[in-house]
A tleap script that builds the chain and sets N, CA, C and O, in Angstrom:
source leaprc.protein.ff14SB
mol = sequence {
  NMET ILE LYS ASN THR SER VAL ILE GLY ASP
  VAL VAL ALA ILE PHE LEU SER ASN ILE CYS
  LEU VAL HIE CYS LEU ALA LEU PRO ILE LEU
  THR VAL THR ILE PRO SER PHE LEU SER ILE
  TYR LEU GLU GLU ASP ALA PHE HIE LEU TRP
  MET LEU VAL PHE VAL VAL PRO ILE SER LEU
  LEU THR LEU MET MET GLY CYS ARG ARG HIE
  LYS GLN SER SER ILE LEU SER VAL GLY VAL
  ALA GLY LEU LEU GLY LEU ILE TRP VAL ALA
  LEU PHE GLY HIE ASP LEU LEU PRO GLU SER
  GLY GLU LYS LEU LEU THR VAL ILE GLY SER
  SER LEU ILE ALA PHE ALA HIE VAL LEU ASN
  TYR ARG ALA CYS ARG ARG LEU ASP CYS ALA
  CYS SER PRO CYS ASP GLU SER SER ALA ALA
  ALA ALA CGLU
}
set mol.1.N position { 65.184 34.419 45.715 }
set mol.1.CA position { 65.113 33.022 46.163 }
set mol.1.C position { 65.352 32.013 44.995 }
set mol.1.O position { 66.103 31.044 45.102 }
set mol.2.N position { 64.629 32.335 43.842 }
set mol.2.CA position { 64.693 31.399 42.647 }
set mol.2.C position { 66.250 31.514 42.141 }
set mol.2.O position { 66.838 30.483 41.815 }
set mol.3.N position { 66.821 32.620 42.089 }
set mol.3.CA position { 68.242 32.850 41.692 }
set mol.3.C position { 69.116 31.948 42.535 }
set mol.3.O position { 69.942 31.247 41.949 }
set mol.4.N position { 69.020 31.897 43.826 }
set mol.4.CA position { 69.939 31.065 44.650 }
set mol.4.C position { 69.699 29.629 44.524 }
set mol.4.O position { 70.603 28.809 44.684 }
set mol.5.N position { 68.395 29.286 44.215 }
set mol.5.CA position { 67.948 27.829 44.077 }
set mol.5.C position { 68.659 27.315 42.777 }
set mol.5.O position { 69.202 26.210 42.753 }
set mol.6.N position { 68.635 28.197 41.648 }
set mol.6.CA position { 69.232 27.816 40.468 }
set mol.6.C position { 70.781 27.605 40.595 }
set mol.6.O position { 71.356 26.683 40.016 }
set mol.7.N position { 71.345 28.419 41.302 }
set mol.7.CA position { 72.885 28.383 41.499 }
set mol.7.C position { 73.197 27.172 42.277 }
set mol.7.O position { 74.129 26.442 41.942 }
set mol.8.N position { 72.437 26.921 43.330 }
set mol.8.CA position { 72.642 25.731 44.221 }
set mol.8.C position { 72.379 24.436 43.423 }
set mol.8.O position { 73.090 23.435 43.507 }
set mol.9.N position { 71.283 24.555 42.641 }
set mol.9.CA position { 70.951 23.283 41.770 }
set mol.9.C position { 72.066 22.997 40.827 }
set mol.9.O position { 72.481 21.843 40.721 }
set mol.10.N position { 72.599 24.013 40.106 }
set mol.10.CA position { 73.753 23.863 39.203 }
set mol.10.C position { 74.846 23.223 39.891 }
set mol.10.O position { 75.332 22.184 39.444 }
set mol.11.N position { 75.271 23.769 40.950 }
set mol.11.CA position { 76.452 23.224 41.763 }
set mol.11.C position { 76.277 21.788 42.186 }
set mol.11.O position { 77.188 20.978 42.015 }
set mol.12.N position { 75.038 21.429 42.775 }
set mol.12.CA position { 74.832 20.149 43.092 }
set mol.12.C position { 74.743 19.185 41.984 }
set mol.12.O position { 75.240 18.063 42.081 }
set mol.13.N position { 74.096 19.609 40.888 }
set mol.13.CA position { 74.084 18.694 39.633 }
set mol.13.C position { 75.540 18.456 39.037 }
set mol.13.O position { 75.878 17.354 38.606 }
set mol.14.N position { 76.341 19.515 39.041 }
set mol.14.CA position { 77.716 19.282 38.631 }
set mol.14.C position { 78.370 18.271 39.519 }
set mol.14.O position { 79.002 17.322 39.057 }
set mol.15.N position { 78.207 18.493 40.847 }
set mol.15.CA position { 78.833 17.539 41.820 }
set mol.15.C position { 78.367 16.088 41.533 }
set mol.15.O position { 79.194 15.179 41.467 }
set mol.16.N position { 76.999 15.868 41.357 }
set mol.16.CA position { 76.522 14.580 41.186 }
set mol.16.C position { 77.018 13.945 39.884 }
set mol.16.O position { 77.228 12.737 39.774 }
set mol.17.N position { 77.189 14.832 38.916 }
set mol.17.CA position { 77.642 14.309 37.572 }
set mol.17.C position { 79.180 13.770 37.748 }
set mol.17.O position { 79.632 12.765 37.198 }
set mol.18.N position { 79.763 14.493 38.473 }
set mol.18.CA position { 81.194 14.182 38.881 }
set mol.18.C position { 81.347 12.788 39.606 }
set mol.18.O position { 82.209 11.947 39.348 }
set mol.19.N position { 80.450 12.705 40.467 }
set mol.19.CA position { 80.330 11.438 41.272 }
set mol.19.C position { 80.137 10.246 40.302 }
set mol.19.O position { 80.786 9.205 40.409 }
set mol.20.N position { 79.191 10.470 39.336 }
set mol.20.CA position { 79.017 9.398 38.269 }
set mol.20.C position { 80.291 9.129 37.496 }
set mol.20.O position { 80.584 7.975 37.184 }
set mol.21.N position { 81.048 10.148 37.180 }
set mol.21.CA position { 82.267 10.014 36.428 }
set mol.21.C position { 83.300 9.183 37.247 }
set mol.21.O position { 83.939 8.240 36.780 }
set mol.22.N position { 83.382 9.620 38.454 }
set mol.22.CA position { 84.398 8.956 39.330 }
set mol.22.C position { 84.109 7.545 39.648 }
set mol.22.O position { 84.995 6.691 39.692 }
set mol.23.N position { 82.735 7.285 39.891 }
set mol.23.CA position { 82.346 5.949 40.127 }
set mol.23.C position { 82.591 5.044 38.909 }
set mol.23.O position { 82.979 3.888 39.075 }
set mol.24.N position { 82.381 5.532 37.740 }
set mol.24.CA position { 82.512 4.824 36.417 }
set mol.24.C position { 84.036 4.578 36.195 }
set mol.24.O position { 84.452 3.459 35.895 }
set mol.25.N position { 84.828 5.620 36.347 }
set mol.25.CA position { 86.218 5.491 35.846 }
set mol.25.C position { 87.029 4.849 37.048 }
set mol.25.O position { 87.970 4.107 36.769 }
set mol.26.N position { 86.736 5.078 38.247 }
set mol.26.CA position { 87.652 4.596 39.278 }
set mol.26.C position { 87.244 3.254 39.740 }
set mol.26.O position { 88.039 2.659 40.468 }
set mol.27.N position { 86.094 2.669 39.422 }
set mol.27.CA position { 85.631 1.445 39.838 }
set mol.27.C position { 86.637 0.247 39.697 }
set mol.27.O position { 86.796 -0.595 40.581 }
set mol.28.N position { 87.294 0.259 38.507 }
set mol.28.CA position { 88.299 -0.909 38.317 }
set mol.28.C position { 89.375 -0.837 39.362 }
set mol.28.O position { 89.792 -1.858 39.908 }
set mol.29.N position { 89.830 0.367 39.645 }
set mol.29.CA position { 90.950 0.539 40.632 }
set mol.29.C position { 90.482 0.258 41.998 }
set mol.29.O position { 91.234 -0.305 42.794 }
set mol.30.N position { 89.182 0.643 42.353 }
set mol.30.CA position { 88.656 0.400 43.668 }
set mol.30.C position { 88.398 -1.061 43.855 }
set mol.30.O position { 88.568 -1.569 44.963 }
set mol.31.N position { 88.008 -1.738 42.861 }
set mol.31.CA position { 87.822 -3.198 42.916 }
set mol.31.C position { 89.081 -3.914 43.417 }
set mol.31.O position { 88.985 -4.876 44.179 }
set mol.32.N position { 90.172 -3.481 43.024 }
set mol.32.CA position { 91.498 -4.162 43.426 }
set mol.32.C position { 91.940 -3.675 44.691 }
set mol.32.O position { 92.636 -4.415 45.387 }
set mol.33.N position { 91.617 -2.470 45.108 }
set mol.33.CA position { 92.258 -1.916 46.374 }
set mol.33.C position { 91.306 -2.019 47.555 }
set mol.33.O position { 91.746 -1.848 48.692 }
set mol.34.N position { 90.005 -2.292 47.339 }
set mol.34.CA position { 89.175 -2.450 48.600 }
set mol.34.C position { 88.616 -3.842 48.656 }
set mol.34.O position { 88.645 -4.574 47.667 }
set mol.35.N position { 88.091 -4.222 49.841 }
set mol.35.CA position { 87.565 -5.505 50.027 }
set mol.35.C position { 86.385 -5.792 48.961 }
set mol.35.O position { 85.629 -4.920 48.533 }
set mol.36.N position { 86.352 -7.133 48.609 }
set mol.36.CA position { 85.431 -7.475 47.627 }
set mol.36.C position { 83.950 -7.193 47.905 }
set mol.36.O position { 83.165 -6.937 46.991 }
set mol.37.N position { 83.609 -7.244 49.135 }
set mol.37.CA position { 82.207 -7.053 49.432 }
set mol.37.C position { 81.732 -5.683 49.151 }
set mol.37.O position { 80.575 -5.465 48.794 }
set mol.38.N position { 82.633 -4.744 49.312 }
set mol.38.CA position { 82.389 -3.317 49.046 }
set mol.38.C position { 82.311 -3.089 47.572 }
set mol.38.O position { 81.389 -2.438 47.083 }
set mol.39.N position { 83.299 -3.634 46.837 }
set mol.39.CA position { 83.278 -3.461 45.438 }
set mol.39.C position { 82.033 -4.022 44.726 }
set mol.39.O position { 81.565 -3.460 43.736 }
set mol.40.N position { 81.484 -5.193 45.276 }
set mol.40.CA position { 80.271 -5.704 44.741 }
set mol.40.C position { 79.161 -4.699 44.856 }
set mol.40.O position { 78.383 -4.488 43.926 }
set mol.41.N position { 79.097 -4.036 46.100 }
set mol.41.CA position { 78.034 -3.065 46.401 }
set mol.41.C position { 78.097 -1.893 45.375 }
set mol.41.O position { 77.094 -1.390 44.869 }
set mol.42.N position { 79.411 -1.501 45.115 }
set mol.42.CA position { 79.591 -0.379 44.210 }
set mol.42.C position { 79.192 -0.704 42.803 }
set mol.42.O position { 78.796 0.192 42.058 }
set mol.43.N position { 79.280 -1.928 42.417 }
set mol.43.CA position { 79.015 -2.230 41.040 }
set mol.43.C position { 77.409 -2.465 40.828 }
set mol.43.O position { 76.905 -2.493 39.705 }
set mol.44.N position { 76.780 -2.606 41.850 }
set mol.44.CA position { 75.389 -2.978 41.662 }
set mol.44.C position { 74.644 -1.967 40.780 }
set mol.44.O position { 75.025 -0.798 40.713 }
set mol.45.N position { 73.578 -2.425 40.102 }
set mol.45.CA position { 72.808 -1.623 39.378 }
set mol.45.C position { 72.061 -0.462 40.285 }
set mol.45.O position { 71.737 0.637 39.833 }
set mol.46.N position { 71.879 -0.829 41.427 }
set mol.46.CA position { 71.184 0.047 42.383 }
set mol.46.C position { 71.932 1.368 42.558 }
set mol.46.O position { 71.298 2.386 42.837 }
set mol.47.N position { 73.257 1.388 42.405 }
set mol.47.CA position { 73.952 2.723 42.495 }
set mol.47.C position { 73.480 3.569 41.377 }
set mol.47.O position { 73.145 4.737 41.574 }
set mol.48.N position { 73.443 3.011 40.200 }
set mol.48.CA position { 73.068 3.908 39.071 }
set mol.48.C position { 71.633 4.341 39.249 }
set mol.48.O position { 71.343 5.498 38.947 }
set mol.49.N position { 70.758 3.566 39.687 }
set mol.49.CA position { 69.367 3.936 39.823 }
set mol.49.C position { 69.210 5.017 40.852 }
set mol.49.O position { 68.539 6.020 40.608 }
set mol.50.N position { 69.817 4.830 41.996 }
set mol.50.CA position { 69.892 5.961 43.082 }
set mol.50.C position { 70.478 7.237 42.576 }
set mol.50.O position { 69.992 8.314 42.921 }
set mol.51.N position { 71.500 7.162 41.776 }
set mol.51.CA position { 72.117 8.356 41.225 }
set mol.51.C position { 71.073 9.123 40.305 }
set mol.51.O position { 70.972 10.350 40.344 }
set mol.52.N position { 70.326 8.341 39.497 }
set mol.52.CA position { 69.338 8.851 38.752 }
set mol.52.C position { 68.128 9.529 39.499 }
set mol.52.O position { 67.508 10.505 39.076 }
set mol.53.N position { 67.894 8.866 40.664 }
set mol.53.CA position { 66.813 9.446 41.444 }
set mol.53.C position { 67.192 10.929 41.937 }
set mol.53.O position { 66.334 11.787 42.143 }
set mol.54.N position { 68.409 11.111 42.082 }
set mol.54.CA position { 68.887 12.431 42.556 }
set mol.54.C position { 69.202 13.342 41.393 }
set mol.54.O position { 68.794 14.503 41.384 }
set mol.55.N position { 69.990 12.785 40.322 }
set mol.55.CA position { 70.332 13.583 39.221 }
set mol.55.C position { 69.259 14.127 38.331 }
set mol.55.O position { 69.368 15.268 37.881 }
set mol.56.N position { 68.239 13.378 38.055 }
set mol.56.CA position { 67.230 13.705 36.983 }
set mol.56.C position { 66.401 14.821 37.597 }
set mol.56.O position { 66.225 15.812 36.887 }
set mol.57.N position { 65.865 14.807 38.816 }
set mol.57.CA position { 64.945 15.871 39.237 }
set mol.57.C position { 65.759 17.141 39.416 }
set mol.57.O position { 65.316 18.214 39.007 }
set mol.58.N position { 66.927 17.048 40.012 }
set mol.58.CA position { 67.751 18.292 40.268 }
set mol.58.C position { 68.201 18.915 39.054 }
set mol.58.O position { 68.205 20.141 38.954 }
set mol.59.N position { 68.587 18.145 38.107 }
set mol.59.CA position { 69.048 18.699 36.786 }
set mol.59.C position { 67.892 19.257 35.986 }
set mol.59.O position { 68.011 20.346 35.425 }
set mol.60.N position { 66.791 18.556 35.915 }
set mol.60.CA position { 65.699 19.146 35.105 }
set mol.60.C position { 65.093 20.405 35.748 }
set mol.60.O position { 64.717 21.324 35.020 }
set mol.61.N position { 64.983 20.479 37.092 }
set mol.61.CA position { 64.414 21.566 37.810 }
set mol.61.C position { 65.323 22.787 37.542 }
set mol.61.O position { 64.858 23.836 37.097 }
set mol.62.N position { 66.664 22.616 37.833 }
set mol.62.CA position { 67.668 23.653 37.699 }
set mol.62.C position { 67.685 24.239 36.275 }
set mol.62.O position { 67.502 25.434 36.043 }
set mol.63.N position { 67.921 23.294 35.336 }
set mol.63.CA position { 68.097 23.777 33.949 }
set mol.63.C position { 66.774 24.409 33.385 }
set mol.63.O position { 66.832 25.300 32.538 }
set mol.64.N position { 65.572 23.931 33.874 }
set mol.64.CA position { 64.320 24.622 33.423 }
set mol.64.C position { 64.255 26.027 34.026 }
set mol.64.O position { 63.942 27.001 33.340 }
set mol.65.N position { 64.558 26.107 35.318 }
set mol.65.CA position { 64.631 27.410 35.968 }
set mol.65.C position { 65.496 28.355 35.330 }
set mol.65.O position { 65.091 29.500 35.126 }
set mol.66.N position { 66.752 27.964 34.962 }
set mol.66.CA position { 67.744 28.756 34.218 }
set mol.66.C position { 67.193 29.128 32.848 }
set mol.66.O position { 67.314 30.273 32.413 }
set mol.67.N position { 66.614 28.195 32.197 }
set mol.67.CA position { 66.079 28.485 30.850 }
set mol.67.C position { 65.037 29.414 30.854 }
set mol.67.O position { 64.920 30.157 29.880 }
set mol.68.N position { 64.181 29.500 31.891 }
set mol.68.CA position { 63.147 30.516 31.988 }
set mol.68.C position { 63.751 31.855 32.151 }
set mol.68.O position { 63.174 32.845 31.700 }
set mol.69.N position { 64.949 31.946 32.807 }
set mol.69.CA position { 65.580 33.276 32.903 }
set mol.69.C position { 66.364 33.655 31.725 }
set mol.69.O position { 66.229 34.783 31.250 }
set mol.70.N position { 67.202 32.772 31.198 }
set mol.70.CA position { 68.110 33.163 30.157 }
set mol.70.C position { 67.580 32.927 28.779 }
set mol.70.O position { 68.118 33.466 27.812 }
set mol.71.N position { 66.560 32.151 28.658 }
set mol.71.CA position { 65.811 31.861 27.332 }
set mol.71.C position { 66.709 31.102 26.289 }
set mol.71.O position { 66.451 31.129 25.086 }
set mol.72.N position { 67.735 30.450 26.799 }
set mol.72.CA position { 68.630 29.690 25.862 }
set mol.72.C position { 68.200 28.185 26.026 }
set mol.72.O position { 68.722 27.495 26.902 }
set mol.73.N position { 67.307 27.718 25.229 }
set mol.73.CA position { 66.735 26.354 25.246 }
set mol.73.C position { 67.871 25.326 24.857 }
set mol.73.O position { 67.815 24.153 25.226 }
set mol.74.N position { 68.828 25.792 24.149 }
set mol.74.CA position { 69.896 24.870 23.676 }
set mol.74.C position { 70.585 24.256 25.042 }
set mol.74.O position { 70.932 23.076 25.100 }
set mol.75.N position { 70.733 25.105 26.047 }
set mol.75.CA position { 71.406 24.610 27.270 }
set mol.75.C position { 70.561 23.561 27.848 }
set mol.75.O position { 71.104 22.530 28.243 }
set mol.76.N position { 69.223 23.718 27.945 }
set mol.76.CA position { 68.319 22.693 28.382 }
set mol.76.C position { 68.403 21.362 27.551 }
set mol.76.O position { 68.345 20.241 28.056 }
set mol.77.N position { 68.543 21.625 26.234 }
set mol.77.CA position { 68.605 20.473 25.312 }
set mol.77.C position { 69.897 19.591 25.588 }
set mol.77.O position { 69.845 18.361 25.563 }
set mol.78.N position { 70.974 20.249 25.834 }
set mol.78.CA position { 72.303 19.603 26.086 }
set mol.78.C position { 72.139 18.681 27.399 }
set mol.78.O position { 72.569 17.529 27.455 }
set mol.79.N position { 71.505 19.293 28.382 }
set mol.79.CA position { 71.206 18.563 29.677 }
set mol.79.C position { 70.344 17.463 29.502 }
set mol.79.O position { 70.656 16.390 30.018 }
set mol.80.N position { 69.226 17.580 28.799 }
set mol.80.CA position { 68.273 16.594 28.623 }
set mol.80.C position { 68.927 15.461 27.745 }
set mol.80.O position { 68.683 14.293 28.047 }
set mol.81.N position { 69.630 15.704 26.825 }
set mol.81.CA position { 70.461 14.665 25.987 }
set mol.81.C position { 71.360 13.839 26.988 }
set mol.81.O position { 71.401 12.610 26.928 }
set mol.82.N position { 72.057 14.550 27.883 }
set mol.82.CA position { 72.886 13.770 28.885 }
set mol.82.C position { 71.994 12.910 29.732 }
set mol.82.O position { 72.256 11.718 29.892 }
set mol.83.N position { 70.933 13.488 30.284 }
set mol.83.CA position { 70.056 12.722 31.129 }
set mol.83.C position { 69.452 11.534 30.468 }
set mol.83.O position { 69.356 10.449 31.042 }
set mol.84.N position { 69.023 11.769 29.183 }
set mol.84.CA position { 68.499 10.582 28.464 }
set mol.84.C position { 69.513 9.469 28.210 }
set mol.84.O position { 69.193 8.282 28.150 }
set mol.85.N position { 70.803 9.947 28.060 }
set mol.85.CA position { 71.857 8.897 27.863 }
set mol.85.C position { 72.041 8.131 29.095 }
set mol.85.O position { 72.093 6.902 29.047 }
set mol.86.N position { 72.151 8.823 30.279 }
set mol.86.CA position { 72.388 8.140 31.556 }
set mol.86.C position { 71.133 7.142 31.882 }
set mol.86.O position { 71.292 6.014 32.348 }
set mol.87.N position { 69.944 7.683 31.591 }
set mol.87.CA position { 68.792 6.800 31.818 }
set mol.87.C position { 68.894 5.578 30.952 }
set mol.87.O position { 68.733 4.457 31.433 }
set mol.88.N position { 69.151 5.772 29.714 }
set mol.88.CA position { 69.150 4.671 28.815 }
set mol.88.C position { 70.295 3.650 29.214 }
set mol.88.O position { 70.080 2.439 29.159 }
set mol.89.N position { 71.375 4.106 29.571 }
set mol.89.CA position { 72.469 3.191 30.012 }
set mol.89.C position { 72.090 2.465 31.362 }
set mol.89.O position { 72.319 1.266 31.517 }
set mol.90.N position { 71.535 3.204 32.275 }
set mol.90.CA position { 71.094 2.530 33.481 }
set mol.90.C position { 69.976 1.453 33.401 }
set mol.90.O position { 69.876 0.526 34.204 }
set mol.91.N position { 69.107 1.682 32.300 }
set mol.91.CA position { 67.991 0.742 32.153 }
set mol.91.C position { 68.332 -0.363 31.175 }
set mol.91.O position { 67.887 -1.494 31.372 }
set mol.92.N position { 69.101 -0.092 30.129 }
set mol.92.CA position { 69.266 -0.986 28.999 }
set mol.92.C position { 70.751 -1.377 28.787 }
set mol.92.O position { 71.025 -2.421 28.196 }
set mol.93.N position { 71.691 -0.568 29.251 }
set mol.93.CA position { 73.082 -0.692 28.945 }
set mol.93.C position { 73.597 -2.151 29.342 }
set mol.93.O position { 74.237 -2.814 28.526 }
set mol.94.N position { 73.340 -2.565 30.446 }
set mol.94.CA position { 73.857 -3.936 30.901 }
set mol.94.C position { 73.525 -5.049 29.965 }
set mol.94.O position { 74.296 -5.991 29.782 }
set mol.95.N position { 72.341 -4.927 29.360 }
set mol.95.CA position { 71.883 -6.056 28.472 }
set mol.95.C position { 72.385 -5.864 27.033 }
set mol.95.O position { 72.665 -6.856 26.360 }
set mol.96.N position { 72.512 -4.590 26.526 }
set mol.96.CA position { 72.749 -4.254 25.167 }
set mol.96.C position { 74.225 -3.871 24.797 }
set mol.96.O position { 74.616 -3.945 23.632 }
set mol.97.N position { 75.030 -3.460 25.826 }
set mol.97.CA position { 76.325 -2.957 25.553 }
set mol.97.C position { 77.353 -3.700 26.297 }
set mol.97.O position { 77.024 -4.294 27.324 }
set mol.98.N position { 78.546 -3.724 25.883 }
set mol.98.CA position { 79.647 -4.351 26.626 }
set mol.98.C position { 80.005 -3.339 27.661 }
set mol.98.O position { 79.613 -2.181 27.523 }
set mol.99.N position { 80.768 -3.719 28.752 }
set mol.99.CA position { 81.129 -2.858 29.843 }
set mol.99.C position { 81.769 -1.595 29.349 }
set mol.99.O position { 81.453 -0.514 29.845 }
set mol.100.N position { 82.674 -1.694 28.371 }
set mol.100.CA position { 83.313 -0.480 27.946 }
set mol.100.C position { 82.329 0.493 27.208 }
set mol.100.O position { 82.545 1.704 27.234 }
set mol.101.N position { 81.271 -0.024 26.564 }
set mol.101.CA position { 80.261 0.816 25.984 }
set mol.101.C position { 79.391 1.563 27.023 }
set mol.101.O position { 78.965 2.708 26.867 }
set mol.102.N position { 79.178 0.771 28.109 }
set mol.102.CA position { 78.396 1.466 29.186 }
set mol.102.C position { 79.160 2.605 29.862 }
set mol.102.O position { 78.645 3.677 30.177 }
set mol.103.N position { 80.402 2.278 30.049 }
set mol.103.CA position { 81.290 3.291 30.704 }
set mol.103.C position { 81.415 4.554 29.668 }
set mol.103.O position { 81.364 5.706 30.099 }
set mol.104.N position { 81.570 4.292 28.386 }
set mol.104.CA position { 81.727 5.438 27.511 }
set mol.104.C position { 80.480 6.247 27.513 }
set mol.104.O position { 80.565 7.466 27.659 }
set mol.105.N position { 79.254 5.627 27.353 }
set mol.105.CA position { 78.036 6.353 27.293 }
set mol.105.C position { 77.773 7.058 28.658 }
set mol.105.O position { 77.197 8.146 28.689 }
set mol.106.N position { 78.176 6.463 29.720 }
set mol.106.CA position { 77.993 7.134 31.163 }
set mol.106.C position { 78.803 8.307 31.199 }
set mol.106.O position { 78.333 9.343 31.669 }
set mol.107.N position { 80.006 8.260 30.742 }
set mol.107.CA position { 81.022 9.363 30.821 }
set mol.107.C position { 80.464 10.548 29.863 }
set mol.107.O position { 80.453 11.730 30.208 }
set mol.108.N position { 80.019 10.083 28.656 }
set mol.108.CA position { 79.552 11.148 27.802 }
set mol.108.C position { 78.154 11.834 28.419 }
set mol.108.O position { 78.003 13.055 28.373 }
set mol.109.N position { 77.305 11.086 28.908 }
set mol.109.CA position { 76.100 11.606 29.548 }
set mol.109.C position { 76.366 12.394 30.745 }
set mol.109.O position { 75.675 13.399 30.909 }
set mol.110.N position { 77.278 12.094 31.629 }
set mol.110.CA position { 77.637 12.832 32.815 }
set mol.110.C position { 78.336 14.102 32.339 }
set mol.110.O position { 78.073 15.172 32.889 }
set mol.111.N position { 79.190 14.032 31.370 }
set mol.111.CA position { 79.919 15.229 30.854 }
set mol.111.C position { 78.915 16.224 30.211 }
set mol.111.O position { 79.059 17.434 30.389 }
set mol.112.N position { 77.934 15.742 29.492 }
set mol.112.CA position { 76.991 16.588 28.927 }
set mol.112.C position { 76.081 17.205 30.040 }
set mol.112.O position { 75.751 18.386 29.928 }
set mol.113.N position { 75.712 16.552 30.979 }
set mol.113.CA position { 75.033 17.241 32.173 }
set mol.113.C position { 75.846 18.302 32.866 }
set mol.113.O position { 75.393 19.427 33.073 }
set mol.114.N position { 77.053 17.925 33.220 }
set mol.114.CA position { 77.937 18.820 33.898 }
set mol.114.C position { 78.132 20.188 32.959 }
set mol.114.O position { 78.061 21.335 33.399 }
set mol.115.N position { 78.375 19.843 31.653 }
set mol.115.CA position { 78.645 20.971 30.816 }
set mol.115.C position { 77.345 21.850 30.660 }
set mol.115.O position { 77.459 23.074 30.590 }
set mol.116.N position { 76.214 21.290 30.609 }
set mol.116.CA position { 74.880 22.064 30.526 }
set mol.116.C position { 74.786 22.931 31.820 }
set mol.116.O position { 74.477 24.121 31.747 }
set mol.117.N position { 75.045 22.344 32.951 }
set mol.117.CA position { 75.011 23.137 34.128 }
set mol.117.C position { 76.014 24.281 34.241 }
set mol.117.O position { 75.704 25.345 34.776 }
set mol.118.N position { 77.189 24.050 33.741 }
set mol.118.CA position { 78.233 25.133 33.698 }
set mol.118.C position { 77.686 26.231 32.731 }
set mol.118.O position { 77.799 27.417 33.043 }
set mol.119.N position { 77.126 25.871 31.622 }
set mol.119.CA position { 76.578 26.809 30.692 }
set mol.119.C position { 75.333 27.595 31.288 }
set mol.119.O position { 75.084 28.780 31.071 }
set mol.120.N position { 74.635 26.771 32.036 }
set mol.120.CA position { 73.379 27.351 32.643 }
set mol.120.C position { 73.905 28.370 33.757 }
set mol.120.O position { 73.417 29.499 33.813 }
set mol.121.N position { 74.798 28.006 34.549 }
set mol.121.CA position { 75.346 28.908 35.542 }
set mol.121.C position { 75.929 30.213 34.958 }
set mol.121.O position { 75.713 31.311 35.470 }
set mol.122.N position { 76.691 30.024 33.844 }
set mol.122.CA position { 77.307 31.173 33.276 }
set mol.122.C position { 76.265 32.071 32.620 }
set mol.122.O position { 76.420 33.291 32.679 }
set mol.123.N position { 75.220 31.547 32.003 }
set mol.123.CA position { 74.201 32.309 31.403 }
set mol.123.C position { 73.422 33.163 32.517 }
set mol.123.O position { 73.145 34.350 32.346 }
set mol.124.N position { 73.123 32.496 33.584 }
set mol.124.CA position { 72.466 33.103 34.639 }
set mol.124.C position { 73.268 34.322 35.339 }
set mol.124.O position { 72.764 35.384 35.704 }
set mol.125.N position { 74.617 33.943 35.448 }
set mol.125.CA position { 75.489 34.990 35.933 }
set mol.125.C position { 75.546 36.205 35.082 }
set mol.125.O position { 75.502 37.329 35.583 }
set mol.126.N position { 75.646 35.998 33.777 }
set mol.126.CA position { 75.582 37.137 32.771 }
set mol.126.C position { 74.431 38.025 32.977 }
set mol.126.O position { 74.519 39.251 32.920 }
set mol.127.N position { 73.259 37.324 33.236 }
set mol.127.CA position { 71.987 38.130 33.420 }
set mol.127.C position { 72.179 38.869 34.751 }
set mol.127.O position { 71.807 40.040 34.822 }
set mol.128.N position { 72.719 38.278 35.780 }
set mol.128.CA position { 72.827 38.998 36.974 }
set mol.128.C position { 73.769 40.158 36.973 }
set mol.128.O position { 73.564 41.215 37.571 }
set mol.129.N position { 74.932 39.841 36.173 }
set mol.129.CA position { 75.899 41.084 35.978 }
set mol.129.C position { 75.256 42.116 35.214 }
set mol.129.O position { 75.422 43.292 35.536 }
set mol.130.N position { 74.503 41.782 34.186 }
set mol.130.CA position { 74.008 42.839 33.246 }
set mol.130.C position { 72.922 43.622 34.118 }
set mol.130.O position { 72.756 44.821 33.897 }
set mol.131.N position { 72.203 42.988 35.076 }
set mol.131.CA position { 71.113 43.630 35.743 }
set mol.131.C position { 71.584 44.409 37.036 }
set mol.131.O position { 70.903 45.325 37.495 }
set mol.132.N position { 72.797 44.001 37.613 }
set mol.132.CA position { 73.178 44.473 38.858 }
set mol.132.C position { 73.297 45.965 38.861 }
set mol.132.O position { 72.847 46.512 39.868 }
set mol.133.N position { 73.805 46.718 37.953 }
set mol.133.CA position { 73.833 48.087 38.017 }
set mol.133.C position { 72.442 48.667 38.108 }
set mol.133.O position { 72.243 49.658 38.812 }
set mol.134.N position { 71.496 48.104 37.441 }
set mol.134.CA position { 70.087 48.615 37.460 }
set mol.134.C position { 69.578 48.457 38.837 }
set mol.134.O position { 68.968 49.358 39.413 }
set mol.135.N position { 69.872 47.134 39.439 }
set mol.135.CA position { 69.374 46.928 40.816 }
set mol.135.C position { 69.981 47.840 41.805 }
set mol.135.O position { 69.301 48.219 42.759 }
set mol.136.N position { 71.251 48.239 41.653 }
set mol.136.CA position { 71.940 49.133 42.517 }
set mol.136.C position { 71.311 50.502 42.384 }
set mol.136.O position { 71.011 51.145 43.389 }
set mol.137.N position { 71.114 50.942 41.204 }
set mol.137.CA position { 70.566 52.307 41.047 }
set mol.137.C position { 69.218 52.413 41.552 }
set mol.137.O position { 68.807 53.446 42.080 }
set mol.138.N position { 68.450 51.273 41.391 }
set mol.138.CA position { 67.099 51.334 41.928 }
set mol.138.C position { 67.073 51.305 43.387 }
set mol.138.O position { 66.196 51.944 43.968 }
set mol.139.N position { 67.960 50.616 44.059 }
set mol.139.CA position { 68.063 50.656 45.493 }
set mol.139.C position { 68.484 51.987 45.971 }
set mol.139.O position { 67.997 52.451 47.002 }
set mol.140.N position { 69.417 52.664 45.236 }
set mol.140.CA position { 69.929 53.991 45.663 }
set mol.140.C position { 68.840 54.994 45.513 }
set mol.140.O position { 68.744 55.890 46.352 }
set mol.141.N position { 67.965 54.912 44.455 }
set mol.141.CA position { 66.840 55.836 44.283 }
set mol.141.C position { 65.722 55.554 45.387 }
set mol.141.O position { 64.967 56.446 45.773 }
set mol.142.N position { 65.680 54.329 45.833 }
set mol.142.CA position { 64.654 54.138 46.813 }
set mol.142.C position { 65.088 54.633 48.240 }
set mol.142.O position { 64.259 54.753 49.142 }
set mol.143.N position { 66.356 54.902 48.400 }
set mol.143.CA position { 66.742 55.490 49.671 }
set mol.143.C position { 66.442 56.908 49.792 }
set mol.143.O position { 66.725 57.513 50.826 }
savepdb mol mol.pdb
quit
């Protein structure tokens, strides 16, 4: 059960990180191509805060579960660095950075989170692959 939760969490976190990237990079194009009322909604700070509501707990839970399995705390550190970057930008970026700085830090933070989840997924898969012959032989012995 924990193994499946970790995989699902990694996939969901990568997906959410990519939504952040698309929102950040595609917003200028969307602003021109869609009605202005919708583009105003997409630019609101609320979007960033709602994304954090989903991204932070899913990422932390999944990365911590993976770290408990594969014991590579550096993967957790990369993810936490990305999360801290996104949180900082969402809370302080509007006041302290130009728009280009906000976008750059958001892209870096989202990329770090996605990268950490890819590493987490791979590390967990390596453990599964390394253990699967043992599991199969145990199952065969039990029959």
